[in-house]
OpenMM code with the backbone's topology and positions (N, CA, C; nanometers):
from openmm import Vec3, app, unit

residues = "MET LYS ARG SER LYS GLU LEU ALA ARG MET LEU LYS VAL LEU SER VAL ASP THR ARG VAL ARG ILE LEU GLN LEU LEU LYS GLY ARG SER LEU CYS VAL ASN ALA LEU ALA ALA ARG LEU ASP VAL THR GLN GLY ALA VAL SER GLN HIS LEU ARG ILE MET ARG ASP ALA ASP LEU VAL ILE ASP ASP LYS ARG GLY TYR PHE VAL HIS TYR ARG LEU ASN GLU GLU THR LEU ALA ALA TRP ARG GLY GLN PHE ASP GLU LEU LEU ASP PRO ASP ARG GLY LYS ALA GLN THR GLY LYS GLU CYS GLU ASN VAL LEU".split()
positions = [
    Vec3(-2.6840, 2.1534, 11.5609),
    Vec3(-2.6877, 2.0638, 11.5092),
    Vec3(-2.6773, 1.9981, 11.4030),
    Vec3(-2.7481, 2.0652, 11.2592),
    Vec3(-2.8243, 2.0602, 11.1966),
    Vec3(-2.6439, 2.0893, 11.0750),
    Vec3(-2.6154, 2.1655, 11.1402),
    Vec3(-2.5173, 2.2668, 11.0158),
    Vec3(-2.4165, 2.1916, 10.9933),
    Vec3(-2.3931, 2.1495, 11.1746),
    Vec3(-2.1845, 2.0849, 11.2175),
    Vec3(-2.2656, 1.9413, 11.1434),
    Vec3(-2.4561, 1.8827, 11.1260),
    Vec3(-2.3496, 1.7488, 11.1190),
    Vec3(-2.3122, 1.7292, 10.8659),
    Vec3(-2.3729, 1.9261, 10.8441),
    Vec3(-2.4097, 1.8904, 10.7030),
    Vec3(-2.2282, 1.9447, 10.6659),
    Vec3(-2.1772, 2.0751, 10.8261),
    Vec3(-1.9813, 2.0906, 10.7971),
    Vec3(-1.9931, 1.9144, 10.8009),
    Vec3(-2.0077, 1.8108, 10.8755),
    Vec3(-1.8947, 1.7215, 10.8780),
    Vec3(-1.8735, 1.6628, 10.7574),
    Vec3(-2.0645, 1.6033, 10.6416),
    Vec3(-2.0486, 1.6405, 10.5380),
    Vec3(-1.9950, 1.6112, 10.5187),
    Vec3(-1.9541, 1.7855, 10.4904),
    Vec3(-1.8309, 1.8268, 10.3361),
    Vec3(-1.6858, 1.7291, 10.3937),
    Vec3(-1.7255, 1.7730, 10.4727),
    Vec3(-1.5253, 1.7851, 10.5196),
    Vec3(-1.5105, 1.6222, 10.5090),
    Vec3(-1.6202, 1.5353, 10.5535),
    Vec3(-1.5581, 1.3840, 10.4968),
    Vec3(-1.5821, 1.3990, 10.2996),
    Vec3(-1.6203, 1.4526, 10.2075),
    Vec3(-1.6099, 1.4902, 10.0691),
    Vec3(-1.5201, 1.4113, 10.0344),
    Vec3(-1.4236, 1.5492, 10.1325),
    Vec3(-1.3624, 1.6202, 10.1394),
    Vec3(-1.2213, 1.6006, 10.1536),
    Vec3(-1.1899, 1.4855, 10.2498),
    Vec3(-1.1709, 1.3827, 10.2903),
    Vec3(-1.0047, 1.3240, 10.2689),
    Vec3(-1.0314, 1.3073, 10.1346),
    Vec3(-1.0324, 1.2220, 10.0922),
    Vec3(-0.8614, 1.2356, 9.9412),
    Vec3(-0.8041, 1.2440, 9.9661),
    Vec3(-0.5756, 1.3244, 9.9523),
    Vec3(-0.7151, 1.2956, 9.7448),
    Vec3(-0.7324, 1.1951, 9.6850),
    Vec3(-0.7417, 1.1422, 9.5246),
    Vec3(-0.9053, 1.2547, 9.5485),
    Vec3(-1.0188, 1.3143, 9.5844),
    Vec3(-1.1397, 1.3451, 9.6106),
    Vec3(-1.1220, 1.5187, 9.5319),
    Vec3(-0.9686, 1.5679, 9.6258),
    Vec3(-0.9120, 1.7042, 9.6489),
    Vec3(-0.8534, 1.6893, 9.5485),
    Vec3(-0.7641, 1.6211, 9.4900),
    Vec3(-0.6951, 1.6265, 9.3685),
    Vec3(-0.8284, 1.6267, 9.2172),
    Vec3(-0.8960, 1.5668, 9.2705),
    Vec3(-1.0479, 1.5543, 9.1571),
    Vec3(-1.0572, 1.6652, 9.1074),
    Vec3(-1.1053, 1.7883, 9.2435),
    Vec3(-1.1800, 1.9359, 9.3028),
    Vec3(-1.0329, 1.9818, 9.1567),
    Vec3(-0.8517, 1.9878, 9.2247),
    Vec3(-0.7774, 2.0922, 9.1493),
    Vec3(-0.8066, 2.0181, 8.9842),
    Vec3(-0.7795, 1.9246, 8.9667),
    Vec3(-0.7765, 1.9257, 8.7826),
    Vec3(-0.9442, 1.9436, 8.7290),
    Vec3(-1.0463, 2.0180, 8.7901),
    Vec3(-1.1755, 1.9439, 8.7405),
    Vec3(-1.2143, 2.1932, 8.7587),
    Vec3(-1.1069, 2.2595, 8.8177),
    Vec3(-1.0793, 2.3957, 8.8579),
    Vec3(-1.0944, 2.3755, 8.6858),
    Vec3(-1.1756, 2.5443, 8.6262),
    Vec3(-1.1819, 2.5642, 8.4632),
    Vec3(-1.2163, 2.4691, 8.3910),
    Vec3(-1.2570, 2.3482, 8.4047),
    Vec3(-1.2392, 2.2657, 8.2615),
    Vec3(-1.3418, 2.0850, 8.3445),
    Vec3(-1.4174, 2.0471, 8.2318),
    Vec3(-1.4643, 1.9751, 8.2296),
    Vec3(-1.3924, 1.8150, 8.1680),
    Vec3(-1.3856, 1.7582, 8.2351),
    Vec3(-1.2913, 1.6278, 8.2009),
    Vec3(-1.3447, 1.4510, 8.2001),
    Vec3(-1.3374, 1.3502, 8.1569),
    Vec3(-1.4454, 1.2547, 8.0921),
    Vec3(-1.3366, 1.1414, 8.2325),
    Vec3(-1.3951, 0.9846, 8.2572),
    Vec3(-1.3300, 0.9607, 8.3390),
    Vec3(-1.1807, 0.9627, 8.3168),
    Vec3(-1.1628, 0.9057, 8.1698),
    Vec3(-1.0299, 0.9229, 8.1543),
    Vec3(-0.9828, 0.9174, 8.1493),
    Vec3(-0.9739, 1.0769, 8.0985),
    Vec3(-0.8617, 1.1579, 8.1244),
    Vec3(-0.8070, 1.1937, 8.2900),
    Vec3(-0.9424, 1.2155, 8.3630),
    Vec3(-0.8954, 1.1741, 8.5337),
    Vec3(-0.8390, 1.0740, 8.6177),
    Vec3(-0.8756, 0.9284, 8.5837),
    Vec3(-0.7733, 0.8447, 8.5690),
    Vec3(-0.6171, 0.8147, 8.5549),
    Vec3(-0.6204, 0.9227, 8.3625),
    Vec3(-0.4586, 0.9049, 8.3159),
    Vec3(-0.4214, 0.9934, 8.4249),
    Vec3(-0.4285, 1.0951, 8.4261),
    Vec3(-0.4283, 1.1935, 8.4581),
    Vec3(-0.4321, 1.2037, 8.6641),
    Vec3(-0.4669, 1.1594, 8.7472),
    Vec3(-0.4089, 1.0417, 8.9137),
    Vec3(-0.3350, 0.9055, 8.8458),
    Vec3(-0.3438, 0.8488, 8.7358),
    Vec3(-0.2879, 0.7106, 8.7800),
    Vec3(-0.3280, 0.6108, 8.8913),
    Vec3(-0.5076, 0.6155, 8.8369),
    Vec3(-0.5499, 0.5041, 8.9488),
    Vec3(-0.6551, 0.4168, 8.7740),
    Vec3(-0.7355, 0.3809, 8.8499),
    Vec3(-0.8699, 0.2931, 8.7436),
    Vec3(-0.9493, 0.3602, 8.7654),
    Vec3(-1.0440, 0.3476, 8.5979),
    Vec3(-1.1541, 0.4439, 8.6168),
    Vec3(-1.2946, 0.3673, 8.6927),
    Vec3(-1.2533, 0.3176, 8.7628),
    Vec3(-1.3540, 0.1973, 8.8296),
    Vec3(-1.3431, 0.3306, 8.9851),
    Vec3(-1.1968, 0.3479, 9.0103),
    Vec3(-1.1865, 0.3846, 9.1386),
    Vec3(-1.2106, 0.5591, 9.1594),
    Vec3(-1.2176, 0.6321, 8.9509),
    Vec3(-1.2176, 0.7540, 8.9563),
    Vec3(-1.3848, 0.7370, 8.9560),
    Vec3(-1.4658, 0.6435, 8.9271),
    Vec3(-1.6019, 0.6840, 8.9294),
    Vec3(-1.6254, 0.6768, 8.9846),
    Vec3(-1.5861, 0.5239, 9.1445),
    Vec3(-1.6431, 0.5335, 9.2971),
    Vec3(-1.6432, 0.7206, 9.3538),
    Vec3(-1.5054, 0.7926, 9.2998),
    Vec3(-1.5052, 0.9193, 9.3932),
    Vec3(-1.6303, 1.0368, 9.3047),
    Vec3(-1.6332, 1.0259, 9.1894),
    Vec3(-1.6804, 1.1256, 9.1246),
    Vec3(-1.8828, 1.0335, 9.1719),
    Vec3(-1.9074, 0.9585, 9.2186),
    Vec3(-2.0013, 0.9092, 9.2443),
    Vec3(-2.0308, 0.9759, 9.4132),
    Vec3(-1.9724, 0.9301, 9.5076),
    Vec3(-1.9186, 1.0203, 9.6250),
    Vec3(-1.9531, 1.2101, 9.5897),
    Vec3(-1.9004, 1.2053, 9.4751),
    Vec3(-1.8747, 1.4029, 9.4572),
    Vec3(-2.0197, 1.4047, 9.4281),
    Vec3(-2.0821, 1.3688, 9.3251),
    Vec3(-2.1777, 1.3946, 9.2639),
    Vec3(-2.3237, 1.3661, 9.3631),
    Vec3(-2.2466, 1.2929, 9.4751),
    Vec3(-2.3690, 1.2878, 9.5818),
    Vec3(-2.4082, 1.3747, 9.6788),
    Vec3(-2.3134, 1.4528, 9.6633),
    Vec3(-2.2754, 1.5881, 9.7091),
    Vec3(-2.3199, 1.6535, 9.6015),
    Vec3(-2.3250, 1.7057, 9.5627),
    Vec3(-2.3218, 1.8021, 9.4185),
    Vec3(-2.2572, 1.8938, 9.3589),
    Vec3(-2.1134, 1.8386, 9.4449),
    Vec3(-1.9584, 1.9095, 9.4618),
    Vec3(-1.9265, 1.9102, 9.2251),
    Vec3(-1.9861, 1.7885, 9.2697),
    Vec3(-2.0116, 1.8302, 9.0272),
    Vec3(-2.1142, 1.7400, 8.9696),
    Vec3(-2.1112, 1.8624, 8.8758),
    Vec3(-2.2574, 1.8172, 8.7439),
    Vec3(-2.1644, 1.7165, 8.6137),
    Vec3(-2.2709, 1.6323, 8.6159),
    Vec3(-2.2073, 1.5365, 8.4799),
    Vec3(-2.2582, 1.5518, 8.3656),
    Vec3(-2.2328, 1.5660, 8.2655),
    Vec3(-2.3319, 1.6349, 8.0916),
    Vec3(-2.2533, 1.4925, 8.0019),
    Vec3(-2.2926, 1.4474, 7.9110),
    Vec3(-2.3263, 1.3353, 7.8736),
    Vec3(-2.2417, 1.3964, 7.7566),
    Vec3(-2.1512, 1.3800, 7.6336),
    Vec3(-2.1597, 1.3684, 7.5523),
    Vec3(-2.0452, 1.1992, 7.4574),
    Vec3(-2.1578, 1.2311, 7.3141),
    Vec3(-2.1579, 1.0969, 7.2715),
    Vec3(-2.1948, 0.9892, 7.3681),
    Vec3(-2.0651, 0.9054, 7.3284),
    Vec3(-2.0016, 0.7971, 7.4395),
    Vec3(-1.9456, 0.8262, 7.5814),
    Vec3(-1.8662, 0.9802, 7.5968),
    Vec3(-1.8302, 1.0043, 7.7619),
    Vec3(-1.8417, 1.0777, 7.7917),
    Vec3(-1.9094, 1.1057, 7.8242),
    Vec3(-1.9400, 1.1876, 8.0579),
    Vec3(-1.8238, 1.2080, 8.1012),
    Vec3(-1.8455, 1.4058, 8.0637),
    Vec3(-1.7642, 1.4984, 8.1002),
    Vec3(-1.7691, 1.5397, 8.2168),
    Vec3(-1.6603, 1.5190, 8.3128),
    Vec3(-1.7668, 1.6305, 8.4719),
    Vec3(-1.6875, 1.7720, 8.5081),
    Vec3(-1.7095, 1.7741, 8.5696),
    Vec3(-1.7222, 2.0297, 8.6620),
    Vec3(-1.7294, 2.0188, 8.7385),
    Vec3(-1.6745, 2.0462, 8.8365),
    Vec3(-1.7958, 2.1058, 8.9574),
    Vec3(-1.9536, 2.2162, 8.9368),
    Vec3(-1.9472, 2.2303, 8.9674),
    Vec3(-2.0654, 2.3073, 9.1305),
    Vec3(-2.0316, 2.4234, 9.1133),
    Vec3(-2.0038, 2.5017, 9.0832),
    Vec3(-1.9890, 2.6354, 9.1324),
    Vec3(-2.0834, 2.6675, 9.2194),
    Vec3(-2.1666, 2.6630, 9.2639),
    Vec3(-2.2793, 2.7030, 9.3091),
    Vec3(-2.2786, 2.5940, 9.4358),
    Vec3(-2.2268, 2.4645, 9.4190),
    Vec3(-2.1925, 2.3282, 9.5371),
    Vec3(-2.0849, 2.4747, 9.6516),
    Vec3(-1.9544, 2.5328, 9.5418),
    Vec3(-1.8343, 2.5741, 9.5618),
    Vec3(-1.8691, 2.6795, 9.6866),
    Vec3(-1.9323, 2.7678, 9.6286),
    Vec3(-1.9295, 2.9576, 9.6370),
    Vec3(-2.0244, 2.8138, 9.7869),
    Vec3(-2.1507, 2.8089, 9.7791),
    Vec3(-2.2511, 2.7306, 9.8817),
    Vec3(-2.1164, 2.7253, 10.0815),
    Vec3(-2.0164, 2.5716, 10.0229),
    Vec3(-1.9136, 2.5228, 10.1133),
    Vec3(-1.8121, 2.6726, 10.1302),
    Vec3(-1.7469, 2.7407, 10.0265),
    Vec3(-1.6937, 2.8625, 10.1488),
    Vec3(-1.7251, 2.8694, 10.1898),
    Vec3(-1.8588, 2.9128, 10.1776),
    Vec3(-1.9552, 3.0263, 10.2872),
    Vec3(-2.0015, 2.9683, 10.3549),
    Vec3(-1.9628, 2.8779, 10.4246),
    Vec3(-1.9854, 2.7969, 10.4960),
    Vec3(-1.7927, 2.7246, 10.5988),
    Vec3(-1.7885, 2.7322, 10.5097),
    Vec3(-1.5842, 2.6247, 10.5153),
    Vec3(-1.5932, 2.8311, 10.6233),
    Vec3(-1.5133, 2.9119, 10.5387),
    Vec3(-1.5063, 3.0409, 10.6531),
    Vec3(-1.6654, 3.0467, 10.7291),
    Vec3(-1.7664, 3.0179, 10.7280),
    Vec3(-1.8034, 3.0859, 10.8699),
    Vec3(-1.7058, 3.0081, 11.0183),
    Vec3(-1.6750, 2.8913, 10.9886),
    Vec3(-1.6556, 2.7479, 11.0513),
    Vec3(-1.4636, 2.7926, 11.1053),
    Vec3(-1.4228, 2.8787, 11.0430),
    Vec3(-1.2878, 2.8989, 11.0842),
    Vec3(-1.2099, 3.0201, 11.0639),
    Vec3(-1.3610, 3.1558, 11.0740),
    Vec3(-1.3600, 3.2483, 11.1587),
    Vec3(-1.3886, 3.2132, 11.2813),
    Vec3(-1.2711, 3.3419, 11.3328),
    Vec3(-1.2048, 3.3003, 11.4785),
    Vec3(-1.3189, 3.4735, 11.5305),
    Vec3(-1.3790, 3.4807, 11.4545),
    Vec3(-1.4585, 3.6433, 11.5556),
    Vec3(-1.5574, 3.5993, 11.5699),
    Vec3(-1.6765, 3.4725, 11.4818),
    Vec3(-1.8154, 3.3966, 11.5020),
    Vec3(-1.7756, 3.3042, 11.6317),
    Vec3(-1.8603, 3.3414, 11.7175),
    Vec3(-1.8996, 3.2706, 11.8171),
    Vec3(-1.8581, 3.3028, 11.9185),
    Vec3(-1.7571, 3.3892, 11.9589),
    Vec3(-1.7183, 3.4112, 12.0554),
    Vec3(-1.7950, 3.4745, 12.1708),
    Vec3(-1.6770, 3.4149, 12.2948),
    Vec3(-1.7737, 3.4495, 12.3915),
    Vec3(-1.8392, 3.5929, 12.4314),
    Vec3(-1.9357, 3.6167, 12.4685),
    Vec3(-1.9139, 3.7685, 12.4996),
    Vec3(-1.8988, 3.8258, 12.5858),
    Vec3(-1.8952, 3.7143, 12.7137),
    Vec3(-1.8261, 3.7978, 12.8917),
    Vec3(-1.7374, 3.7004, 12.9276),
    Vec3(-1.7297, 3.6167, 12.8024),
    Vec3(-1.6158, 3.5321, 12.8726),
    Vec3(-1.6180, 3.4213, 13.0332),
    Vec3(-1.7262, 3.4722, 13.0752),
    Vec3(-1.7178, 3.4095, 13.2456),
    Vec3(-1.8050, 3.2759, 13.2320),
    Vec3(-1.8197, 3.2203, 13.0606),
    Vec3(-1.8823, 3.1378, 13.1354),
    Vec3(-1.9050, 2.9891, 13.2375),
    Vec3(-1.7827, 2.8818, 13.1990),
    Vec3(-1.6881, 2.9201, 13.2451),
    Vec3(-1.6871, 2.8558, 13.4162),
    Vec3(-1.6886, 3.0049, 13.4327),
    Vec3(-1.7109, 3.0192, 13.5765),
    Vec3(-1.8480, 3.1054, 13.6310),
    Vec3(-1.9078, 3.0149, 13.5132),
    Vec3(-2.1285, 2.9785, 13.5685),
    Vec3(-2.1212, 2.8994, 13.5482),
    Vec3(-2.0408, 2.7699, 13.5678),
    Vec3(-2.0531, 2.5999, 13.5315),
    Vec3(-2.0630, 2.5996, 13.7608),
    Vec3(-1.9205, 2.6192, 13.7233),
    Vec3(-1.9081, 2.6101, 13.8765),
    Vec3(-1.9800, 2.6717, 13.9795),
] * unit.nanometer
topology = app.Topology()
chain = topology.addChain("A")
for resn in residues:
    res = topology.addResidue(resn, chain)
    for name in ("N", "CA", "C"):
        topology.addAtom(name, app.Element.getBySymbol(name[0]), res)
């Protein structure tokens, strides 16, 4: 039950197009809110709200650089999420052993 709630929370974070686009933009580099807003063609406030959700999920890390805060992907969280998604989507995991579970219900 706990694992399914965690997976649902992860999917909820990634269920918004703008957050997926932020994730794509942050691959291999860090960017500030202004740069993200310009590339996404959305307001800085909107980017900040999405980054807050992503930061709360530990998906991004913020680094203060002078007057600006740069954001980068948290590689450890990405690896953990990737493992959980692989487990969820692997067709061989959780297969019924006998295939007779439905017969036993009747």
